[in-house]
All heavy atoms as TSV, in Angstrom:
chain	resi	resn	atom	element	x	y	z
A	1	MET	N	N	0.847	-1.181	0.000
A	1	MET	CA	C	0.000	0.000	0.000
A	1	MET	C	C	0.891	1.243	0.000
A	1	MET	O	O	1.781	1.388	0.823
A	1	MET	CB	C	-0.906	-0.016	1.224
A	1	MET	CG	C	-1.773	1.204	1.358
A	1	MET	SD	S	-2.684	1.159	2.908
A	1	MET	CE	C	-4.310	1.325	2.293
A	2	ALA	N	N	0.646	2.145	-0.903
A	2	ALA	CA	C	1.439	3.375	-1.005
A	2	ALA	C	C	0.996	4.374	0.054
A	2	ALA	O	O	-0.161	4.402	0.461
A	2	ALA	CB	C	1.286	3.989	-2.387
A	3	ALA	N	N	1.944	5.182	0.472
A	3	ALA	CA	C	1.628	6.220	1.460
A	3	ALA	C	C	0.718	7.263	0.836
A	3	ALA	O	O	0.896	7.656	-0.306
A	3	ALA	CB	C	2.906	6.880	1.948
A	4	THR	N	N	-0.281	7.669	1.596
A	4	THR	CA	C	-1.176	8.721	1.136
A	4	THR	C	C	-0.529	10.067	1.396
A	4	THR	O	O	-0.077	10.321	2.516
A	4	THR	CB	C	-2.521	8.659	1.895
A	4	THR	OG1	O	-3.063	7.355	1.726
A	4	THR	CG2	C	-3.488	9.697	1.396
A	5	PRO	N	N	-0.425	10.916	0.365
A	5	PRO	CA	C	0.181	12.230	0.597
A	5	PRO	C	C	-0.604	13.006	1.644
A	5	PRO	O	O	-1.827	13.075	1.598
A	5	PRO	CB	C	0.085	12.917	-0.758
A	5	PRO	CG	C	-0.167	11.834	-1.745
A	5	PRO	CD	C	-0.863	10.727	-0.999
A	6	MET	N	N	0.113	13.529	2.610
A	6	MET	CA	C	-0.506	14.331	3.659
A	6	MET	C	C	-0.214	15.791	3.374
A	6	MET	O	O	0.871	16.124	2.906
A	6	MET	CB	C	0.084	13.960	5.024
A	6	MET	CG	C	-0.144	12.516	5.419
A	6	MET	SD	S	-1.871	12.143	5.740
A	6	MET	CE	C	-2.117	13.042	7.241
A	7	PRO	N	N	-1.162	16.661	3.655
A	7	PRO	CA	C	-0.877	18.088	3.480
A	7	PRO	C	C	0.276	18.502	4.374
A	7	PRO	O	O	0.375	18.072	5.513
A	7	PRO	CB	C	-2.175	18.776	3.919
A	7	PRO	CG	C	-3.205	17.711	3.988
A	7	PRO	CD	C	-2.482	16.416	4.168
A	8	ARG	N	N	1.165	19.314	3.835
A	8	ARG	CA	C	2.322	19.772	4.594
A	8	ARG	C	C	1.961	21.045	5.338
A	8	ARG	O	O	1.233	21.886	4.829
A	8	ARG	CB	C	3.496	20.071	3.660
A	8	ARG	CG	C	3.862	18.946	2.747
A	8	ARG	CD	C	4.569	17.858	3.492
A	8	ARG	NE	N	5.043	16.865	2.528
A	8	ARG	CZ	C	5.248	15.615	2.812
A	8	ARG	NH1	N	5.030	15.159	4.006
A	8	ARG	NH2	N	5.681	14.786	1.904
A	9	GLU	N	N	2.495	21.167	6.560
A	9	GLU	CA	C	2.298	22.408	7.307
A	9	GLU	C	C	3.032	23.537	6.607
A	9	GLU	O	O	4.153	23.370	6.162
A	9	GLU	CB	C	2.857	22.272	8.722
A	9	GLU	CG	C	1.848	21.798	9.708
A	9	GLU	CD	C	2.372	21.910	11.130
A	9	GLU	OE1	O	2.901	22.982	11.496
A	9	GLU	OE2	O	2.233	20.926	11.842
A	10	GLN	N	N	2.388	24.671	6.505
A	10	GLN	CA	C	3.008	25.825	5.875
A	10	GLN	C	C	3.441	26.811	6.952
A	10	GLN	O	O	2.672	27.140	7.839
A	10	GLN	CB	C	2.021	26.518	4.920
A	10	GLN	CG	C	1.615	25.651	3.749
A	10	GLN	CD	C	2.774	25.296	2.850
A	10	GLN	OE1	O	3.572	26.153	2.509
A	10	GLN	NE2	N	2.876	24.038	2.489
A	11	SER	N	N	4.672	27.252	6.837
A	11	SER	CA	C	5.180	28.246	7.765
A	11	SER	C	C	4.548	29.594	7.429
A	11	SER	O	O	4.254	29.880	6.275
A	11	SER	CB	C	6.701	28.349	7.634
A	11	SER	OG	O	7.167	29.469	8.319
A	12	GLU	N	N	4.341	30.393	8.431
A	12	GLU	CA	C	3.788	31.727	8.199
A	12	GLU	C	C	4.813	32.649	7.558
A	12	GLU	O	O	4.469	33.672	7.009
A	12	GLU	CB	C	3.301	32.327	9.525
A	12	GLU	CG	C	2.104	31.592	10.087
A	12	GLU	CD	C	1.620	32.203	11.377
A	12	GLU	OE1	O	1.890	33.392	11.634
A	12	GLU	OE2	O	0.969	31.484	12.144
A	13	ASN	N	N	6.080	32.282	7.619
A	13	ASN	CA	C	7.152	33.134	7.107
A	13	ASN	C	C	7.655	32.667	5.751
A	13	ASN	O	O	8.846	32.609	5.519
A	13	ASN	CB	C	8.321	33.170	8.100
A	13	ASN	CG	C	7.916	33.733	9.428
A	13	ASN	OD1	O	6.966	34.491	9.514
A	13	ASN	ND2	N	8.615	33.369	10.470
A	14	THR	N	N	6.764	32.304	4.854
A	14	THR	CA	C	7.185	31.843	3.538
A	14	THR	C	C	6.697	32.790	2.455
A	14	THR	O	O	5.710	33.503	2.628
A	14	THR	CB	C	6.672	30.434	3.226
A	14	THR	OG1	O	5.248	30.451	3.223
A	14	THR	CG2	C	7.169	29.408	4.222
A	15	THR	N	N	7.430	32.782	1.349
A	15	THR	CA	C	7.066	33.549	0.172
A	15	THR	C	C	7.186	32.624	-1.021
A	15	THR	O	O	8.182	31.915	-1.161
A	15	THR	CB	C	8.021	34.746	-0.033
A	15	THR	OG1	O	7.943	35.584	1.112
A	15	THR	CG2	C	7.658	35.542	-1.269
A	16	GLN	N	N	6.175	32.602	-1.854
A	16	GLN	CA	C	6.233	31.767	-3.042
A	16	GLN	C	C	7.083	32.448	-4.106
A	16	GLN	O	O	6.939	33.639	-4.363
A	16	GLN	CB	C	4.832	31.512	-3.596
A	16	GLN	CG	C	4.835	30.536	-4.748
A	16	GLN	CD	C	3.444	30.070	-5.112
A	16	GLN	OE1	O	2.497	30.260	-4.360
A	16	GLN	NE2	N	3.322	29.452	-6.258
A	17	VAL	N	N	7.992	31.678	-4.699
A	17	VAL	CA	C	8.841	32.187	-5.776
A	17	VAL	C	C	8.755	31.234	-6.961
A	17	VAL	O	O	8.440	30.061	-6.800
A	17	VAL	CB	C	10.315	32.354	-5.339
A	17	VAL	CG1	C	10.452	33.373	-4.243
A	17	VAL	CG2	C	10.900	31.031	-4.915
A	18	ALA	N	N	9.036	31.755	-8.117
A	18	ALA	CA	C	9.049	30.915	-9.318
A	18	ALA	C	C	10.276	31.271	-10.139
A	18	ALA	O	O	10.531	32.444	-10.412
A	18	ALA	CB	C	7.779	31.153	-10.130
A	19	PHE	N	N	11.051	30.266	-10.483
A	19	PHE	CA	C	12.204	30.468	-11.348
A	19	PHE	C	C	12.517	29.148	-12.040
A	19	PHE	O	O	12.102	28.083	-11.589
A	19	PHE	CB	C	13.417	30.997	-10.575
A	19	PHE	CG	C	13.792	30.207	-9.359
A	19	PHE	CD1	C	14.663	29.133	-9.439
A	19	PHE	CD2	C	13.278	30.550	-8.113
A	19	PHE	CE1	C	15.014	28.415	-8.307
A	19	PHE	CE2	C	13.624	29.847	-6.980
A	19	PHE	CZ	C	14.499	28.767	-7.078
A	20	LYS	N	N	13.236	29.251	-13.117
A	20	LYS	CA	C	13.582	28.060	-13.887
A	20	LYS	C	C	14.852	27.437	-13.336
A	20	LYS	O	O	15.771	28.140	-12.925
A	20	LYS	CB	C	13.789	28.428	-15.360
A	20	LYS	CG	C	12.521	28.891	-16.022
A	20	LYS	CD	C	12.776	29.196	-17.478
A	20	LYS	CE	C	11.487	29.663	-18.130
A	20	LYS	NZ	N	11.656	29.857	-19.577
A	21	ILE	N	N	14.872	26.109	-13.315
A	21	ILE	CA	C	16.066	25.373	-12.934
A	21	ILE	C	C	16.299	24.299	-13.991
A	21	ILE	O	O	15.368	23.904	-14.704
A	21	ILE	CB	C	15.951	24.753	-11.522
A	21	ILE	CG1	C	14.790	23.766	-11.437
A	21	ILE	CG2	C	15.815	25.838	-10.468
A	21	ILE	CD1	C	14.747	23.004	-10.125
A	22	PRO	N	N	17.521	23.813	-14.099
A	22	PRO	CA	C	17.800	22.789	-15.099
A	22	PRO	C	C	16.949	21.533	-14.890
A	22	PRO	O	O	16.682	21.137	-13.740
A	22	PRO	CB	C	19.282	22.479	-14.885
A	22	PRO	CG	C	19.842	23.704	-14.245
A	22	PRO	CD	C	18.733	24.242	-13.396
A	23	GLU	N	N	16.555	20.924	-15.990
A	23	GLU	CA	C	15.706	19.737	-15.937
A	23	GLU	C	C	16.365	18.611	-15.140
A	23	GLU	O	O	15.688	17.874	-14.427
A	23	GLU	CB	C	15.417	19.270	-17.368
A	23	GLU	CG	C	14.042	18.686	-17.529
A	23	GLU	CD	C	13.716	18.464	-18.996
A	23	GLU	OE1	O	13.385	19.447	-19.678
A	23	GLU	OE2	O	13.798	17.303	-19.426
A	24	ASP	N	N	17.688	18.489	-15.245
A	24	ASP	CA	C	18.347	17.400	-14.524
A	24	ASP	C	C	18.276	17.601	-13.004
A	24	ASP	O	O	18.322	16.635	-12.254
A	24	ASP	CB	C	19.782	17.182	-15.000
A	24	ASP	CG	C	20.737	18.288	-14.621
A	24	ASP	OD1	O	20.439	19.463	-14.891
A	24	ASP	OD2	O	21.805	17.967	-14.053
A	25	TRP	N	N	18.139	18.833	-12.534
A	25	TRP	CA	C	17.955	19.058	-11.100
A	25	TRP	C	C	16.628	18.473	-10.641
A	25	TRP	O	O	16.534	17.922	-9.545
A	25	TRP	CB	C	18.008	20.537	-10.758
A	25	TRP	CG	C	19.339	21.193	-10.912
A	25	TRP	CD1	C	20.469	20.667	-11.482
A	25	TRP	CD2	C	19.681	22.503	-10.502
A	25	TRP	NE1	N	21.481	21.588	-11.451
A	25	TRP	CE2	C	21.032	22.729	-10.855
A	25	TRP	CE3	C	18.979	23.529	-9.891
A	25	TRP	CZ2	C	21.680	23.927	-10.600
A	25	TRP	CZ3	C	19.623	24.721	-9.635
A	25	TRP	CH2	C	20.966	24.909	-9.978
A	26	ILE	N	N	15.599	18.625	-11.480
A	26	ILE	CA	C	14.279	18.054	-11.161
A	26	ILE	C	C	14.391	16.540	-11.069
A	26	ILE	O	O	13.889	15.913	-10.128
A	26	ILE	CB	C	13.230	18.463	-12.220
A	26	ILE	CG1	C	13.018	19.971	-12.237
A	26	ILE	CG2	C	11.911	17.718	-12.009
A	26	ILE	CD1	C	12.366	20.533	-11.014
A	27	GLU	N	N	15.057	15.952	-12.059
A	27	GLU	CA	C	15.225	14.493	-12.064
A	27	GLU	C	C	15.998	14.033	-10.835
A	27	GLU	O	O	15.627	13.039	-10.199
A	27	GLU	CB	C	15.936	14.060	-13.347
A	27	GLU	CG	C	15.107	14.303	-14.593
A	27	GLU	CD	C	15.901	14.184	-15.887
A	27	GLU	OE1	O	17.090	13.795	-15.834
A	27	GLU	OE2	O	15.327	14.485	-16.948
A	28	ARG	N	N	17.055	14.747	-10.487
A	28	ARG	CA	C	17.850	14.394	-9.312
A	28	ARG	C	C	17.024	14.526	-8.036
A	28	ARG	O	O	17.107	13.671	-7.134
A	28	ARG	CB	C	19.096	15.260	-9.241
A	28	ARG	CG	C	20.088	14.945	-10.361
A	28	ARG	CD	C	21.141	15.997	-10.521
A	28	ARG	NE	N	22.007	16.111	-9.349
A	28	ARG	CZ	C	22.885	17.084	-9.174
A	28	ARG	NH1	N	23.039	18.035	-10.080
A	28	ARG	NH2	N	23.630	17.119	-8.095
A	29	ALA	N	N	16.219	15.575	-7.932
A	29	ALA	CA	C	15.358	15.770	-6.762
A	29	ALA	C	C	14.321	14.653	-6.670
A	29	ALA	O	O	14.026	14.158	-5.573
A	29	ALA	CB	C	14.679	17.135	-6.817
A	30	ASP	N	N	13.784	14.240	-7.812
A	30	ASP	CA	C	12.813	13.142	-7.816
A	30	ASP	C	C	13.436	11.832	-7.342
A	30	ASP	O	O	12.831	11.085	-6.563
A	30	ASP	CB	C	12.214	12.960	-9.216
A	30	ASP	CG	C	11.220	14.051	-9.585
A	30	ASP	OD1	O	10.717	14.756	-8.681
A	30	ASP	OD2	O	10.945	14.202	-10.790
A	31	VAL	N	N	14.668	11.558	-7.783
A	31	VAL	CA	C	15.369	10.344	-7.347
A	31	VAL	C	C	15.581	10.380	-5.838
A	31	VAL	O	O	15.329	9.393	-5.138
A	31	VAL	CB	C	16.711	10.190	-8.102
A	31	VAL	CG1	C	17.581	9.113	-7.472
A	31	VAL	CG2	C	16.461	9.888	-9.576
A	32	LEU	N	N	16.034	11.517	-5.326
A	32	LEU	CA	C	16.249	11.646	-3.882
A	32	LEU	C	C	14.939	11.517	-3.109
A	32	LEU	O	O	14.892	10.873	-2.054
A	32	LEU	CB	C	16.915	12.981	-3.563
A	32	LEU	CG	C	18.391	13.067	-3.944
A	32	LEU	CD1	C	18.868	14.512	-3.872
A	32	LEU	CD2	C	19.224	12.174	-3.038
A	33	ALA	N	N	13.884	12.131	-3.611
A	33	ALA	CA	C	12.587	12.056	-2.925
A	33	ALA	C	C	12.117	10.605	-2.827
A	33	ALA	O	O	11.652	10.161	-1.772
A	33	ALA	CB	C	11.556	12.914	-3.651
A	34	ARG	N	N	12.253	9.857	-3.915
A	34	ARG	CA	C	11.860	8.441	-3.880
A	34	ARG	C	C	12.746	7.660	-2.911
A	34	ARG	O	O	12.254	6.824	-2.150
A	34	ARG	CB	C	11.928	7.820	-5.273
A	34	ARG	CG	C	10.780	8.228	-6.177
A	34	ARG	CD	C	10.733	7.393	-7.459
A	34	ARG	NE	N	11.923	7.546	-8.288
A	34	ARG	CZ	C	12.091	8.488	-9.203
A	34	ARG	NH1	N	11.142	9.385	-9.406
A	34	ARG	NH2	N	13.195	8.534	-9.924
A	35	ALA	N	N	14.056	7.939	-2.920
A	35	ALA	CA	C	14.990	7.210	-2.058
A	35	ALA	C	C	14.734	7.488	-0.575
A	35	ALA	O	O	14.919	6.606	0.258
A	35	ALA	CB	C	16.431	7.586	-2.421
A	36	LEU	N	N	14.299	8.703	-0.257
A	36	LEU	CA	C	14.089	9.076	1.144
A	36	LEU	C	C	12.676	8.787	1.642
A	36	LEU	O	O	12.417	8.863	2.842
A	36	LEU	CB	C	14.426	10.557	1.342
A	36	LEU	CG	C	15.915	10.894	1.153
A	36	LEU	CD1	C	16.117	12.407	1.144
A	36	LEU	CD2	C	16.755	10.238	2.239
A	37	SER	N	N	11.770	8.466	0.742
A	37	SER	CA	C	10.390	8.155	1.126
A	37	SER	C	C	10.312	6.724	1.656
A	37	SER	O	O	11.071	5.851	1.238
A	37	SER	CB	C	9.450	8.315	-0.063
A	37	SER	OG	O	9.357	9.672	-0.440
A	38	THR	N	N	9.395	6.538	2.580
A	38	THR	CA	C	9.154	5.204	3.129
A	38	THR	C	C	7.680	4.889	2.969
A	38	THR	O	O	6.903	5.728	2.520
A	38	THR	CB	C	9.531	5.146	4.622
A	38	THR	OG1	O	8.605	5.977	5.345
A	38	THR	CG2	C	10.956	5.600	4.880
A	39	GLY	N	N	7.286	3.705	3.373
A	39	GLY	CA	C	5.879	3.344	3.333
A	39	GLY	C	C	5.046	4.145	4.309
A	39	GLY	O	O	3.830	4.222	4.185
A	40	ILE	N	N	5.694	4.740	5.283
A	40	ILE	CA	C	4.990	5.518	6.304
A	40	ILE	C	C	4.974	7.001	5.963
A	40	ILE	O	O	4.020	7.708	6.230
A	40	ILE	CB	C	5.655	5.308	7.683
A	40	ILE	CG1	C	5.534	3.841	8.087
A	40	ILE	CG2	C	5.058	6.220	8.737
A	40	ILE	CD1	C	6.332	3.473	9.301
A	41	SER	N	N	6.049	7.475	5.378
A	41	SER	CA	C	6.197	8.908	5.125
A	41	SER	C	C	6.772	9.135	3.739
A	41	SER	O	O	7.678	8.419	3.303
A	41	SER	CB	C	7.104	9.474	6.214
A	41	SER	OG	O	7.883	10.529	5.781
A	42	SER	N	N	6.240	10.118	3.055
A	42	SER	CA	C	6.762	10.432	1.728
A	42	SER	C	C	7.496	11.770	1.771
A	42	SER	O	O	7.158	12.658	2.536
A	42	SER	CB	C	5.633	10.479	0.699
A	42	SER	OG	O	4.756	11.532	0.980
A	43	VAL	N	N	8.516	11.868	0.956
A	43	VAL	CA	C	9.296	13.093	0.811
A	43	VAL	C	C	8.997	13.630	-0.581
A	43	VAL	O	O	8.966	12.875	-1.552
A	43	VAL	CB	C	10.805	12.808	0.965
A	43	VAL	CG1	C	11.623	14.058	0.733
A	43	VAL	CG2	C	11.091	12.224	2.345
A	44	THR	N	N	8.774	14.929	-0.677
A	44	THR	CA	C	8.423	15.515	-1.966
A	44	THR	C	C	9.628	16.162	-2.641
A	44	THR	O	O	10.622	16.492	-1.994
A	44	THR	CB	C	7.334	16.595	-1.812
A	44	THR	OG1	O	7.875	17.694	-1.070
A	44	THR	CG2	C	6.094	16.056	-1.119
A	45	ARG	N	N	9.515	16.335	-3.932
A	45	ARG	CA	C	10.522	17.057	-4.712
A	45	ARG	C	C	10.737	18.444	-4.123
A	45	ARG	O	O	11.868	18.913	-3.993
A	45	ARG	CB	C	10.035	17.167	-6.150
A	45	ARG	CG	C	10.844	18.099	-7.013
A	45	ARG	CD	C	10.108	18.490	-8.276
A	45	ARG	NE	N	9.862	17.350	-9.134
A	45	ARG	CZ	C	9.044	17.383	-10.178
A	45	ARG	NH1	N	8.385	18.481	-10.487
A	45	ARG	NH2	N	8.867	16.319	-10.924
A	46	THR	N	N	9.665	19.100	-3.752
A	46	THR	CA	C	9.749	20.442	-3.187
A	46	THR	C	C	10.567	20.451	-1.904
A	46	THR	O	O	11.397	21.336	-1.692
A	46	THR	CB	C	8.341	21.006	-2.934
A	46	THR	OG1	O	7.643	21.055	-4.181
A	46	THR	CG2	C	8.381	22.385	-2.310
A	47	GLU	N	N	10.358	19.468	-1.047
A	47	GLU	CA	C	11.121	19.398	0.200
A	47	GLU	C	C	12.611	19.193	-0.077
A	47	GLU	O	O	13.458	19.791	0.592
A	47	GLU	CB	C	10.582	18.272	1.084
A	47	GLU	CG	C	9.209	18.590	1.636
A	47	GLU	CD	C	8.531	17.406	2.282
A	47	GLU	OE1	O	8.686	16.261	1.800
A	47	GLU	OE2	O	7.830	17.627	3.281
A	48	ILE	N	N	12.923	18.374	-1.070
A	48	ILE	CA	C	14.320	18.151	-1.446
A	48	ILE	C	C	14.933	19.456	-1.948
A	48	ILE	O	O	16.041	19.838	-1.539
A	48	ILE	CB	C	14.426	17.057	-2.526
A	48	ILE	CG1	C	13.971	15.703	-1.988
A	48	ILE	CG2	C	15.850	16.997	-3.105
A	48	ILE	CD1	C	14.835	15.121	-0.892
A	49	LEU	N	N	14.235	20.157	-2.823
A	49	LEU	CA	C	14.774	21.396	-3.381
A	49	LEU	C	C	14.912	22.479	-2.314
A	49	LEU	O	O	15.880	23.237	-2.324
A	49	LEU	CB	C	13.926	21.868	-4.555
A	49	LEU	CG	C	14.006	20.955	-5.791
A	49	LEU	CD1	C	12.974	21.359	-6.831
A	49	LEU	CD2	C	15.404	20.951	-6.377
A	50	ARG	N	N	13.969	22.549	-1.376
A	50	ARG	CA	C	14.086	23.512	-0.276
A	50	ARG	C	C	15.311	23.206	0.573
A	50	ARG	O	O	16.051	24.107	0.972
A	50	ARG	CB	C	12.844	23.477	0.609
A	50	ARG	CG	C	11.667	24.209	0.055
A	50	ARG	CD	C	10.551	24.242	1.093
A	50	ARG	NE	N	9.349	24.799	0.508
A	50	ARG	CZ	C	8.152	24.242	0.579
A	50	ARG	NH1	N	7.981	23.106	1.239
A	50	ARG	NH2	N	7.114	24.808	0.021
A	51	ALA	N	N	15.519	21.923	0.878
A	51	ALA	CA	C	16.683	21.533	1.676
A	51	ALA	C	C	17.977	21.878	0.943
A	51	ALA	O	O	18.928	22.397	1.549
A	51	ALA	CB	C	16.627	20.036	1.989
A	52	ALA	N	N	18.012	21.605	-0.346
A	52	ALA	CA	C	19.215	21.903	-1.136
A	52	ALA	C	C	19.483	23.402	-1.174
A	52	ALA	O	O	20.627	23.849	-1.023
A	52	ALA	CB	C	19.056	21.346	-2.554
A	53	LEU	N	N	18.445	24.183	-1.355
A	53	LEU	CA	C	18.607	25.632	-1.388
A	53	LEU	C	C	19.087	26.158	-0.037
A	53	LEU	O	O	20.005	26.975	0.042
A	53	LEU	CB	C	17.291	26.301	-1.796
A	53	LEU	CG	C	17.298	27.812	-1.934
A	53	LEU	CD1	C	18.320	28.268	-2.962
A	53	LEU	CD2	C	15.917	28.304	-2.331
A	54	GLY	N	N	18.494	25.666	1.027
A	54	GLY	CA	C	18.906	26.092	2.367
A	54	GLY	C	C	20.351	25.737	2.660
A	54	GLY	O	O	21.108	26.558	3.174
A	55	ARG	N	N	20.748	24.515	2.332
A	55	ARG	CA	C	22.134	24.104	2.564
A	55	ARG	C	C	23.093	24.895	1.687
A	55	ARG	O	O	24.175	25.280	2.126
A	55	ARG	CB	C	22.293	22.614	2.299
A	55	ARG	CG	C	21.669	21.749	3.353
A	55	ARG	CD	C	21.906	20.296	3.062
A	55	ARG	NE	N	21.277	19.459	4.058
A	55	ARG	CZ	C	21.399	18.149	4.098
A	55	ARG	NH1	N	22.139	17.521	3.196
A	55	ARG	NH2	N	20.793	17.451	5.026
A	56	GLY	N	N	22.695	25.115	0.444
A	56	GLY	CA	C	23.540	25.884	-0.466
A	56	GLY	C	C	23.732	27.316	0.002
A	56	GLY	O	O	24.845	27.855	-0.061
A	57	LEU	N	N	22.677	27.937	0.495
A	57	LEU	CA	C	22.788	29.300	1.023
A	57	LEU	C	C	23.733	29.343	2.216
A	57	LEU	O	O	24.547	30.262	2.350
A	57	LEU	CB	C	21.413	29.839	1.421
A	57	LEU	CG	C	20.494	30.239	0.272
A	57	LEU	CD1	C	19.093	30.560	0.807
A	57	LEU	CD2	C	21.061	31.426	-0.481
A	58	ALA	N	N	23.641	28.339	3.083
A	58	ALA	CA	C	24.520	28.298	4.258
A	58	ALA	C	C	25.990	28.203	3.840
A	58	ALA	O	O	26.854	28.873	4.415
A	58	ALA	CB	C	24.141	27.127	5.158
A	59	VAL	N	N	26.271	27.398	2.827
A	59	VAL	CA	C	27.644	27.260	2.337
A	59	VAL	C	C	28.137	28.574	1.747
A	59	VAL	O	O	29.249	29.030	2.047
A	59	VAL	CB	C	27.747	26.129	1.289
A	59	VAL	CG1	C	29.083	26.158	0.569
A	59	VAL	CG2	C	27.516	24.780	1.942
A	60	ILE	N	N	27.320	29.208	0.929
A	60	ILE	CA	C	27.707	30.480	0.308
A	60	ILE	C	C	27.915	31.553	1.368
A	60	ILE	O	O	28.845	32.351	1.300
A	60	ILE	CB	C	26.684	30.915	-0.757
A	60	ILE	CG1	C	26.720	29.929	-1.931
A	60	ILE	CG2	C	26.959	32.336	-1.245
A	60	ILE	CD1	C	25.585	30.101	-2.924
A	61	GLU	N	N	27.046	31.577	2.387
A	61	GLU	CA	C	27.206	32.553	3.473
A	61	GLU	C	C	28.532	32.340	4.203
A	61	GLU	O	O	29.220	33.306	4.545
A	61	GLU	CB	C	26.041	32.449	4.460
A	61	GLU	CG	C	24.763	33.032	3.929
A	61	GLU	CD	C	23.563	32.759	4.830
A	61	GLU	OE1	O	23.603	31.828	5.653
A	61	GLU	OE2	O	22.573	33.490	4.688
A	62	GLU	N	N	28.894	31.097	4.442
A	62	GLU	CA	C	30.157	30.802	5.116
A	62	GLU	C	C	31.348	31.247	4.273
A	62	GLU	O	O	32.381	31.625	4.822
A	62	GLU	CB	C	30.273	29.311	5.441
A	62	GLU	CG	C	29.415	28.893	6.606
A	62	GLU	CD	C	29.790	29.610	7.891
A	62	GLU	OE1	O	30.997	29.709	8.207
A	62	GLU	OE2	O	28.878	30.064	8.599
A	63	GLU	N	N	31.203	31.208	2.980
A	63	GLU	CA	C	32.284	31.589	2.074
A	63	GLU	C	C	32.333	33.092	1.801
A	63	GLU	O	O	33.267	33.574	1.176
A	63	GLU	CB	C	32.141	30.854	0.740
A	63	GLU	CG	C	32.263	29.364	0.851
A	63	GLU	CD	C	31.940	28.635	-0.433
A	63	GLU	OE1	O	31.388	29.237	-1.377
A	63	GLU	OE2	O	32.218	27.427	-0.490
A	64	THR	N	N	31.322	33.829	2.258
A	64	THR	CA	C	31.207	35.250	1.971
A	64	THR	C	C	31.401	36.049	3.252
A	64	THR	O	O	30.526	36.048	4.125
A	64	THR	CB	C	29.822	35.558	1.356
A	64	THR	OG1	O	29.617	34.693	0.244
A	64	THR	CG2	C	29.718	37.007	0.924
A	65	PRO	N	N	32.545	36.732	3.389
A	65	PRO	CA	C	32.835	37.449	4.635
A	65	PRO	C	C	31.748	38.446	5.061
A	65	PRO	O	O	31.425	38.522	6.233
A	65	PRO	CB	C	34.129	38.189	4.324
A	65	PRO	CG	C	34.758	37.413	3.214
A	65	PRO	CD	C	33.612	36.839	2.409
A	66	ALA	N	N	31.178	39.190	4.140
A	66	ALA	CA	C	30.174	40.196	4.510
A	66	ALA	C	C	28.937	39.553	5.107
A	66	ALA	O	O	28.275	40.150	5.949
A	66	ALA	CB	C	29.797	41.035	3.294
A	67	SER	N	N	28.601	38.336	4.708
A	67	SER	CA	C	27.379	37.704	5.218
A	67	SER	C	C	27.569	37.120	6.617
A	67	SER	O	O	26.607	36.839	7.294
A	67	SER	CB	C	26.903	36.615	4.261
A	67	SER	OG	O	27.764	35.492	4.318
A	68	LYS	N	N	28.791	36.927	7.058
A	68	LYS	CA	C	29.043	36.349	8.379
A	68	LYS	C	C	28.561	37.226	9.500
A	68	LYS	O	O	28.215	36.757	10.569
A	68	LYS	CB	C	30.522	36.040	8.549
A	68	LYS	CG	C	30.971	34.874	7.699
A	68	LYS	CD	C	32.415	34.547	7.924
A	68	LYS	CE	C	32.821	33.413	6.995
A	68	LYS	NZ	N	34.223	33.080	7.131
A	69	SER	N	N	28.494	38.534	9.254
A	69	SER	CA	C	28.032	39.451	10.294
A	69	SER	C	C	26.512	39.604	10.286
A	69	SER	O	O	25.943	40.187	11.188
A	69	SER	CB	C	28.688	40.824	10.102
A	69	SER	OG	O	28.292	41.375	8.863
A	70	ARG	N	N	25.856	39.047	9.272
A	70	ARG	CA	C	24.401	39.151	9.159
A	70	ARG	C	C	23.740	38.263	10.220
A	70	ARG	O	O	24.097	37.118	10.392
A	70	ARG	CB	C	23.952	38.696	7.765
A	70	ARG	CG	C	22.466	38.826	7.539
A	70	ARG	CD	C	22.103	38.434	6.117
A	70	ARG	NE	N	22.023	37.021	5.896
A	70	ARG	CZ	C	20.957	36.275	6.199
A	70	ARG	NH1	N	19.912	36.809	6.771
A	70	ARG	NH2	N	20.941	34.991	5.945
A	71	LYS	N	N	22.779	38.833	10.933
A	71	LYS	CA	C	22.056	38.060	11.939
A	71	LYS	C	C	20.949	37.296	11.256
A	71	LYS	O	O	20.260	37.795	10.385
A	71	LYS	CB	C	21.484	38.976	13.009
A	71	LYS	CG	C	22.536	39.611	13.862
A	71	LYS	CD	C	21.922	40.410	14.957
A	71	LYS	CE	C	23.004	41.036	15.809
A	71	LYS	NZ	N	22.476	41.827	16.889
A	72	ARG	N	N	20.731	36.054	11.688
A	72	ARG	CA	C	19.672	35.201	11.112
A	72	ARG	C	C	18.430	35.286	11.941
A	72	ARG	O	O	18.388	35.419	13.068
A	72	ARG	CB	C	20.127	33.763	11.031
A	72	ARG	CG	C	21.228	33.622	10.027
A	72	ARG	CD	C	21.601	32.183	9.887
A	72	ARG	NE	N	22.770	32.142	9.037
A	72	ARG	CZ	C	23.284	31.057	8.552
A	72	ARG	NH1	N	22.746	29.918	8.819
A	72	ARG	NH2	N	24.325	31.071	7.801
């Protein structure tokens, strides 16, 4: 039996954005989402891309001296 998609909680501090990304990123996110999903819980492409963006921003901030003084 496949997991039934559950509505995800939405944070009050979110903004919807739209931009183009390479098609292979979508495919890679889909592979990761399937690999991380279980029979109990499913992981979405969107969650994978959000995690990747968040981690990528953290890396860039660490590499950028001016951003180190920015409060989160």
